[in-house]
N, C-alpha and C positions, 0 to 999 in steps of 0.2 A: 504494500500500500504506500503511495507517495506521501511524503512528509506533509504536503498541503492538506491532504484528506485526513491524515491522522490528527493534525492540529485542529482542523475544522470540527471533527467529531468531539474532541476534548473540550473545545470552547462551547459546544452545544450540550455538554454534560453527558455525552455518550461514552461510558467507560467499559472497557473489556476486562474479562477476568485475568488475562495474561498479556503482557507485552514483553517480547524478546527482542531487545535492541542490540544489534551487533555491528561491527565494522571498524575500519581504520580511522574514520573521521568522528571524533568525540562530540563535535558541536551539536549535532542533531540529537544524539543520544541524551546529552545533558538537557537539551531544550525540551524534549518530551518528558523525561523523568522529573525535571524540575517543575514543569507545569502540573503534572499529576500530584507531586508532593505539595504544591501550594494551593491547588484548587479542588482536588477530589474530595477533601474533607474541610469542614469549617475549622477555624483555630481551636475551638473548644473540643471538637471531635478528635483532633490530631493527637492529643495527649494520651488517649487510651487506644487509639485505632490506627496509628501509623508507626511502622517499624522500619528501621534502616539497618541492614546487615552488610558486612564487608566480606568479600570473597575469602581473604586469608584467615578470617576469624570465624567462619561458619562452615557448614557442610550441607549436603542435600537433605538429610533427615531433618535438620533444624529448620531449613527453609520450608519444607513441606509441613512440618508441625506448625510453624507460624501461619502459613497460608490456610491451614484447615481450621484455625480459630474462627469463632463467630464475633462479629463486631459488638461493641458495647454502646448501647444507646445511640446507634448510628446506622445509616443505610448500608454502609460498606466499611471495610478496613483496607488499608494500603500497606503492602510489604515491598520495599525496594531493596534490591540486591546490588550494591555498588561493587565495581571491580569483579563482576560475576565470572570473568575469564579465569580468576584465581581460585574458584571453588573446586576443590579436589573431586575428581570423578563426576563433574557436572554432566559431561557427556562421556560415558564409559567407552574405552577402546575395545575393539574386537567386534566382529560381525554379529556374534550371537550374544553380546552383552545384554544383561537385563538392566533396565533403568528405572529406578524408583521415581525419578523426575518425570519420565515419560508416562508412567501410570497416572500421576497427578494431572499432567497436562491434557491427557485424554478425557479427564473428568474433573475439571477445576471447580473449586468452591465459587459459586455464583456471587457471593457477597464479598469476595476478596479481589482486589486489584493487585496482581503480582507482577512486578517490573524487574526484569533482568537487564542490567547495564553491562553488556559484554563488550568491552572496548578494545580497540586496536587489533582485533582478530575476529575470525569467523569460525563457527562450528563447521565441521566437514559434512556438508549435506550430501556428499557422494556416498558415504557409508550408510549402512542400513539404519543404525541407531540415530545418526544425525538427520537422515531423511525423515525418519519417523517423528522425531521431535519437531522438526520444521513443519511437517504436515499437521501435527496435533495443535501447534500454536496457531497456524493459519486457520484452522477449523474453529477454534474457540477464542481467538484473540488477534493480536497484531504481531507479525514477524517482520521486522524492519532491518534492512542492511544499509548502513551509512557509509557510502563510498567517499574516498578522498577526492576532493575537487582537483582536477587537473590544472596545471599552471596556465595552460592556454585558454581555459574557460573561466579563469578567476575573475577577470574584469566583468564578464557577463553575469557571473554569480553575484558580484557586488551590486551591479545595476538592478538585478532582479530582487535582491535582498532589500535594497534601499526602497524600491517601489512597494514591496510587500509591507514595509513599515510605514508607508504613507508619505514618502518623500521622493525627490527626483535627483538624478545625477546623469551627466552626459558621458558618452563613451570615453572621451579623452581623459576626463577627471577620474573615472573609475579605473582606467588603465594605470594612471600614475599611482593611485592607491595600491593597486595590485603589485606594481613593481616594487614598492617600498615596504609593504606590510607582509608580503609572502602569502602562503596559503594556509596560515593558521586562522581558521574561521572565527574562533573565539576572540583572538586578538583584533581581527578586523571588526567584529561586532562591537567590541569595547571601544575602539577608536571612533567608529561611526556614532556611538552613543555620545561622545564628546561634541560631535558636530550638531547633533539634534538639539542640544541644549540651547543653541543660539538660533534655532529655526522654528518657525511656525509650522504646524502640520500642513503638508503639501508643498513645503518650501524646497528650494533647489540648492544642492551642495555645490559650492564653487571652489575654485582654486584658492581664492582669498581666504575663504572659511577654513580650508584645510591647512593653509600656511599659519593661520592664527591659532588653531586649536591642536594641530598634530605636529606642526613644525616642518612639514615638507614644503620646500620653497617652490613657488609657482614659476620662477624664472630659472632656478639652478637645479634641475633634475635630469635624470637620464633620458626622459621622454623629450625634453627640449634639446638635449644634446643630439639625439638621434635626428630630430627635425633639422638641426643645423647641418649635420653631416649629409642628410638627404639633399638639402638645397645648396650644398657646397659653400655654406656661409662660414668662412674661415674666422671672421672676427667674433661671431657669436659662439662658435665651438671653442675658441681659445678662451673666451671670457668664462664659459661654463667650466672648462677643465681646470683653469686656474683656481676657481672657487672650490672644485672637488679636491685639488691637491692641497688646499689649505684646511680642508675639513675631512681628513681621511677616515675618521671614526664613523662619520655618517655616510661616506662614499668610499668604501674599501675597494682597492683596485681589482681584487678577485671577483667581486660582484659586478663591477663595471665590465671587465673582460668577458665574463660569462654572458651578460646581457647583450653586449655588442656582437659577440660570436653568434648568438641565436638570431639576432637582427640581420646581420649580413648573410648568414647562411640561408635565411628565408628569401632574401633578394636573389641569391644564386638559384634557389629552387624555383622561384618565379620565372627567372629567365629560361630555365630548363623547360618549364611548362609552356611558356610562350613559344619557344622554338618548335615545340611538338604539337602546337594547336590545341593545348589543353588549358588555356588561360581562364576559361569559364569554371574550372575546378579549383582555381587558386586559393580562394578563401578556405575551402574545406581542407585542401592538402597542407596549406601553411598553418592551419589551425589558428586563424586570426579572425577577428570581427570584420565582416565585410566593410564596415565603416572606415577601417584603416587600410584597406587594400590599395587605395590610391597612393598612400605613402610608399608602399613597397614598389608600386609601379613607377613612381618617380625615381626611386633608387635604382631600379633596373635600367632606366634611361640614362641616368647620370654616371653610372659606374660600369665600365666595360667588364667583360668576363675575365680578362687578364688582371685588371685592377682588383677585382673581388677576390681572386685567388691569392693575390699578394696580401690583401687585407687579412684574410684568414691566417696567413703565415705570420703577419705582424702580431695578431692577437695571440697566437700560440707562443710566439717568442716572449711576449709581454707576460703571459701567464707563467712560463718557466722562470723568467727573471724575477717575478714577484715572489717566487718560492725559493729564490736563492740559487737557481741553476744557471751557471754562466754569468753570474752577477755578484760582484763583491762590494760595490760602492754606490750604485744608483739607487736613490730612495724611491718609494712608491709614487710620490707626487711627481718626480721628474720622469718616471716611467710612463705615467699617464700622459704627460705633456708630449713626450717623445712619440707615444702611440698615436695620438691625435694628429700630430704633425705628419707622420708617415701616411695616415689614412687620407689626409686632405691634400697631400702633394704627390 
């Protein structure tokens, strides 16, 4: 079941007897379990009817014993298993293994909301017992797998998330956030929360707002550097790289090299697709927002195939030198300036 549907049911007060939340991305697992913890019971009911167990400190028998209790002066009780992946023998190994948990999941207590927060890994649904547990949960509750958001879809995720929360952000701004915050969704959500403080519902997140509240410069960022490189704007590129060289903590050379490598490699890939008459597939193959395809098309026009191959070599050399290979004296700031000079000339 998609996260949107799960949250819609919860907001409508429709609770299932079992929620098995698994996967590498903890953000949505926390979002679902936190909502249940805060809303399934009133504050007065929580004292006697809400239990939180931790994987390392409990076992399957204890979990089932808790789940089989009846609520006290309430419609339901809530049992949340944090770090469920650490519960010993939660999903027994062996094709013929008997599972105490499976027996409960096939016939769960209707007045209990049992929530498993199985983070950073999945149960093996290819095996007989794993498949049976998944089927039992899907029949009587919610089985949700939270996948890690891929880097190339992160700016789209930010845009969708902002819209879901009732605000607006343009693709360029969401891309800058993605570049600087990485794909830790909890961190992104926290940083966005800082922006919403200064916004009315339905407001628009701007670069000025980001610079004020998060500290990402609207003028000196890798996105602006890439634009300068695309347009062969030597003055702007030098201005940005000098700023980077003076603020290495915020702009480490390793991150810069990795970002530019990905950027120029996509331009090479676009040229390849254009030569073979597959330009209409470019956004999908490059894994970029179609909004930004025109930028890569500009790069494909301004940089020859020979120059792009040289740039990839410059980036690899800079990466090695930043790690001390073949470099005994040049500091990271000077390496940055040397790299941009080679790219632009």
